[in-house]
N, C-alpha and C positions, 0 to 999 in steps of 0.2 A: 561595469567594466572591472571594478575592483574585485568582484566575486569571481570573474573569469580568471584573473591573474592569480587568485588564491588556489585554484585547482591545478594540480600537478600536470595532468595530461594536457589540459588546455594551454598552459604556459609553454609546454614543450612543443606542441603543434604550432602555436603562434610563432615561437622563436625560429623553428625550423622553416616554416613557410615564409616568414619575413626574410630570413637569410637567403633562401632560394630565389625569391622574387627580386631582391635587391642585387644578388649576384648575377641573375639573368639580365637585369637592366644594365649593370656595369659592363658585362660582356658584350651586350648589344651595342652600347655606346662606344666601347673600345673598338669594336669591329668597324663601326661607322667612321671613327676618326682615323684609324690606322690603315684600314684596308680599302675604304671606299675611293680615295683619290687614285690609287694605282689601278683598281678595278675599272674606274671610270676612264682613265687614260687608255687602258687597253681596249676597252669597249669603244671609245671614241675613235681610236686609230683604226681599229678593224672596220668599223662602220664607214668611216670616211674613205678608207682605201677601197672598200667594195663599191661604195657609191660613185667614187671617182672613176673606177674602171667601167662601171655601168654607163655613166654619162658619156665617157669617151667612145664607147661602142655606138651609142646613140648618135653622137655628132659625126662619126665617120661617114663620108659620102653624103653628107647632108648639105643644106643651103645655109647661107649666112643668117637669114631670118629665123630658121629653125634653131640654129645654134644659140642665138640671143635668148630665145624663149626658154630653151632647155637649161642654159647656164644660170639664168635669173632664178628659175625655180629651184635649181640645185643649191645655189648660194643661200637662199632663204631657208630651205629645209635643213641644211647641214650647218648653218651659222658659220659659213666659211667665206674667205676672200678668194675670188676666182679671176684669173686672167687667161685669155686665149691669144697667143702671140704667133705671128706669121714667121715661119722659119727663114724665108728668103729675105724679107724686107725688115724684119724685127718690129713691125707695126702691131699694135694691139687691135685685134678684131672685137674683143669684148673684155671689159674689166669691171669687176665689182669693187675694185680697189684701185682707181685710176691714178696715174702719175708716178707709179713706182712698179719696178719689176719685183715680183714677190720673191722669187728664188734668185739669190745672188751667192755664188760660191765663195765670195770673199767675206761675207758677213757670218758672224757667229750665230748659230741657231738658238733662239730663246727656248728654255726648257718648257715653257707654258704653251708652245706652239707645235703644230704638226704640219709637215710639208709633204705634198705629193705632186707628181707630174705625170702626164700621159703624152707621149710623143707620136709623131707621124699620123696625125689625124687629117684626113682629106676632106676639105670643105670647098665646094665650087672649084675644084681643080687645084687648089692651093694646099700646101702642107703646113699644119699648125701644131703647136705644143700647148697643152693645157696645164696651167699651174694652179694648185689648190693649197691654201694656207688655213688650217684649222686652229682654233684657240681653246685652251683649257681654263680660261679665266673664270667662267661661271661657277665651276666646281670649287675653285680656290676661294672664291668669294663666299660660297655656301659654307665651306668648312670654317672660315673665319667667323661667320655669323653664328655657327653652332658653338664655337668656343665662347663667344660672348653670352650665348643663351644657356650655357651649360649649368650654371648654378640653379636657374629656374627649373631646368630639366631634372636635376638631382632632387630638389625639394618636391617636385610633383611626383616623381617616381617613388620617393620615400613615403609620402602621404598615401599614395595609391597602394603601395606594398603593405603599409600598416593596416589600412582599412580592409584590404583583401585578406590579410592574414587573420585578422580578428574574426571576420565572417567565416572564413574557411575553418579556422580552429574551432569555432562554436558549432558549425555544422558537423564536424567530425567528432568532437569530444562530447557533445550533449548526449547522444545515444549511449556512448560508453559510460558516461557518468551515471545515467539512469540504470544501466545494467549493473554498475558497481554498487549502487544503493540497494538494488534488489538482492544482489548476491550477499551484501553485507548483512541485511536482515535475515536472509536465508541461513547464513552462518550462525546466527543467534537463534535459529529455529523459530523465527518469526515469519509466518507464512501469509501475513496480511498484505505484503507488498507484491504487486503484479507488474511485470515489465510491460510498458506501453509502446515499446519500439516496434513499429510495423513496417519497416522499410523492406524493399524487395531485394535484399542482398544478404551477405553472410552475417552481418550484424542483426538483421531481422530474424534470420534463422536461429542465431544464437539466443535471441530474446525468446523465441518460441520454445527452444529446448530448455532454457532456464525456467520458464513457466511450467513446462511439463515436469522438470525435475522437482520443482517446488510442490506440485500436486502429488507426485509420487512419494516424496518425502513426507508430506503431510498425511497421506494415507498410511504410510508405513509407521509414522509416529503415533497416529491415532490407533492403529492396530496394536503397536507395542504398549501404548498407554492402557488399552483395554486389557491386553494380556497381563500387564503389570497390576492393574486394579484387580483382575481376577485372581492373580497370584496372591495379592495382599488379602483378598477375601478368603482364599483357600487357606492361607497361613493362619488368618484369624480364626477361621472355622476349626482348623486343626488344633490351634491353641485351646479353643473352647472345648473341643472334643477331648483333648488330652486332659484338661482340667476335670471334665465330666468322668473320664475314665478313672482318673485318680480317686475322685469322689466315690465312683462306683466300686472300685477295688476296696476302698475303706469300708463302704457300706457292706459289700459282699463278705469281707473278712469278719465284720461285726455280726452279720446275719448268720454266717456259718459258725463262728466261734461261740455265740450265745447258745444256740440249740445243742451244739456238741457238748458244751459245759453242762447244760441241763441233762442231756442223755447220760453223760458220764456220772453225774451226781446221783441221778435216779438209779442207774444200774448198780453203783456202789452201795447205795442205801438198801436196794433189794437183795444184793448178795450178802450183806451183813445183817439183814433184818433190823435196820435202824429205824426206830420210831414209826411214822406213818407209812414208810416204804416197805414195812412188813407185809402190807396188803399188795402183793405182787400183781395180782390180776388187774387191779385198778390202775397202777402206775405203768404196767406194761402197755396199756392202751394209750396213756399219756405220752409215753416214750415213742410209740408208733406214730402218733400225730406229729410229734416234733420231727421225726425222721421223714414223714410225708412232706412237711414244709421244706425241709432241706432238699428233698428230691425235686420238688416243684421249682425251687430256685435254680437248681442245676439244669433242669429241663429248659427253663427260660433262657439260660446262657447258651445251651446247645442250639435252641431255635434261633437265637440272635446270630450266632456264628454262621449257621447254615443259610439264613436269609440274606446276610450281607454278601455271601458269595454268589447269589442269584441275581442276574440282570433282567431276565425275562423268562416267561414260561414257554417252553418248546412244545409241550404236549398238553393240549387242553381238550377237555371233553365236555359235553353238555351234562350238567348235573343239576338236580333239583335241591333247593335249600329247605323245602318244607319238611321232609322227614326228620332231618337233624334238628331243625328249630322246634318241632313238636316234641323232641326228646329232651330238650334242655331243662324243662321243669323237673323231670325225673333225675337227670344228671346232677342237678344242684338241689335235690330234695333235702339233703342234710342241712344245707345253709337255710333253705326256705323253712324247714320245720324248726330249726334251732331258733330262728328269729321270728317265727310265725309271720312270714311275709305273705302278702296277697299277690299271688302269681296270676297274671292274665295274658292270654294269647289272643291276638286279633289278626288272623291270617285272611287277607282279602283276595287271595288268588289260589287257584288249584294247581298252577303250573310252577312258578318260582324257579324256572331253569335259567342257568347262566353257564357261560363257557369258562372253565377254569379247572383247578385242581382241588378236589374236595378236601384233601388233608389240610391244605393251607387255609381254605375257607372255614373249616371247623375250628382251626386254631384261632382265627380272628373272632368268630362268633363266641367261642369259649372265653377268650380274654375279656371281651366286652361284657358278657354275662357275668363273669367273675367279678369285675369291677362293680357291676350293678348290685349284686347280692352282698358284696363285702361292705360297700359304703352305704347301703340302705339301712336305716335304723330299724329297730324292732317294730313289728306290726305295720311296716310301710308297704307301699304298692310297688311291684315290679311288673312292667308290661312290655310285651314284644309285639310290634306291629309290622306286618309284611304287606307291601303294596307292589303292584306291577302295572306297567303300561307297555306300549309298543317299543319303548326305548330301553327300559331298565327295570331291575328289581331293587326295591329299597327296603332295608331292614332297620327298624328303629327300636332301640332298647332303652326304656325309660325306667329310672328308679326315683322314688320319692325320697327326699332328704335334703341335706344342706347343699347350697350352691358352691361351685368352685370359685375361688377368689379370682378377681379380674386379672391380677398379675400372673396367675398360674394358668389360666385357661388357654392362653396363647402358646403354652409350652408343653401341654400334657402329652403331645405326640412326639416330643423330642426325646432323643436317646438318652437314657440314664437320668431323666428328669423325674424328680419326686416332689409333688406338692406338699407332702407331709415330711417334715425335716427331722423327725425324731429317730429315724433309722429303725423304726419298729416294723419288722417284716409283716406283722399281722394287721397293721393299720396303714402303713405307708406303701407297701408293695416294693418291688425291686427297681422300678423305673424303666422296665423293659417292655411290659405287656402292651401298652398302647403304641409304643414305637413299632413293635412287631405287627400290630394291627395295621398301622399306616403302610408299612412295607408290603404286607400282603395285598392290601387294596391297590397300591401302586402297580404291583405285578399283574393285577387283573384289570388295569386301566380304570380303576375305580377311585372313589374318594371316601375318606372317613371324616366325619364332622362330629363336633361335640358342642353342646350349647346348654346354658342355664335356662330352664323353662320354669313355669309356675310350679312351685312346691318341689322342685327337683332338678335332675340333670337328664338330658337325652343324648344318646350317641347314635348316629345314623351311619349306615354303610350302604354305599351306592354301587351296584354291580351293573355297568352299562354295556351296550354294544360298542359305543364309541365314547371317547372322552368328552366330545361336544355335548352329548346327551346329558352327561353329568352336569356340565356348566349350566345348561338350560334349565335342568331340574333345580339346581341350587338357586338360580335366579328367580325361579317361579315360587319355590317354597320358602326360601330364606334359610340362612344358617349363620352360626357365629364363628366357629373355628373349623376350617377346612384343611385337613392334613397338617394342622399346626399353624395355619395362616388365617388371620382374622378376616371375616366377611361381614357385611351388614345384612341384617335380617330385613326382608321386605314385607313380612307379615308378622303381626303381633303374636307372641307366644300364647297369650290367653285365648286368641281366636282359634289357634290349633287345638288347644285343650278343650274349648267349648265344642268343637266339632267331634273330638274324641268322646267327650261325655255324652253328646247327643247320640253318637253311634252306639255307645255302650247301653244307653237307655233303650234305644230301639231294639238292640239285641236282646 
C-alpha cells in the first residue's frame, strides 16, 4: 500500500474516488434523514385516502357481516384504527378502536396522525359513517433508530469507501503506470521494454500504438546507426584515400622531378660537349628511356582517371584472349632479353573468348605481365598459363623470385599502395598498376588474385560468365588475395606446382 501512495496518479485517483464515494454516502444519508419523513407522510396519506375510498364503495349496499370482514382486513393492511358509526343512533357497528369516537371536532389533531372519513354508506338499509385514523409512529421510530445508528453507518461507509477507492485506483492506475514506464524507457531510446497492457479499451489501444511506435523507432534508429556507421567508414576511407593521394602526389612529384632533372642535365651536357656527354648518340638513347618512363607514368594517371569514371561496361563483345597473350613475349622481348628470362606459355584452350572490352583487358594483362618481368630476377622463369571450362577463362602469370611480404600482400590491389617505399620508379612502380587491374576485372564481373607460391609469385585473372562462377572456382582452386581481400588456400601451392611440372615434362 505504501508503494501505491507513492505514485502520483494512484494517489490522485484514490483521493478523488474516496471523496466521490464518501460524498455520495453523505448525500444518500442526508436524503434519508431530511426527505424520507415528508415523503413517507405524503405516501401514507395518499395510500390511506385511496384505500378508505375503496373500502367505502365496497361497504355500500352491503350486509353487516360483510362490513365486519372488510373493515378488519382494511385495518390490518393499513395499520389504521377504524370505526363504523350509525348516523341515526350513533351506535358503533364496527370498531378496531372500541370505546372512543376517533374523530372529535373539539380535539387538536396529532401531527403524527392522519384522519379520514366516508359518509352516507348504506348497510342493511341503515346509513353509516366510516372513520379512519392512521398513524406515522413507525417512521418516526425508524428515524430515531437511524440517528442512534449513524456513527456505525459513517464508519462502515468510510471503510467501504477506502477499500473501494484503493481497488479502483489500482485497477485504473496500474495500466497507466506500466505505459509510463515503457514511455520513459522509450524516451531514453531503450527499446527493451514492451507494454503488456492488453485491455479491450482505449488504454489497450494506446499500449499497442506505443509498442508499434517503439518498433518503428527501433527500426529507424537501427537504420540511422547503419547509415552513421557507413558514414564513419566512408569518412575513414576518404581520410585514408586522402592520405594516399598526398603520398601519391609526393611520389609523383618526385618521380617526375627526378627524370626531368636527369633529362635537363643530359641535354645541357650534350649541348656543351661536357665530358662523357660529348657522346650524344649514347646519351640521347638514355634520355629517350627516361622520357619513356615519364610517359608511362602519365599514361597510368590517365588510365586511373578514366577508369574511376566508369561504373559498368555498356558495350561488350565476345573477344578471344589467346592472340594477345601469345603476343606478350614479343611485346616484352626487351625486358626478357635484358634479364635473360625464361618465358613459357601454357595455353590449354583454343577458344579463350570472354565478353568484354579488349582495350581494357589488354591493359590488365599488360600491367600484370609488366609486374612479372620487372620483379623477376635475372635468369628467372616467367610463365603464362591459360585454362578454360564451361564457366570461365583463367589467366595465371607466374614469375620466379622473392615473395611479397605478408603485410603488403593484402594491399597490393589498393590505390596508390607501393610495397617498395624508396619511391624509385624503376623498382617500386607508381602504386597504380594493380589497382587498375582490379578495377578492370570488376568491370568485367571478374576477380584478380595474387599469391605467394613456391619460388615466386602468381597473379590470376578470372573472366567469368557470372560472379558466382568466380567464387566457385576460387573455392575449388584456392587463392590468397582476391581483389585485395585475403582468402584461404584450399590446396597446397606445391601441389599446384607439381601438377605444372608434370604437365611441362609431358609436353
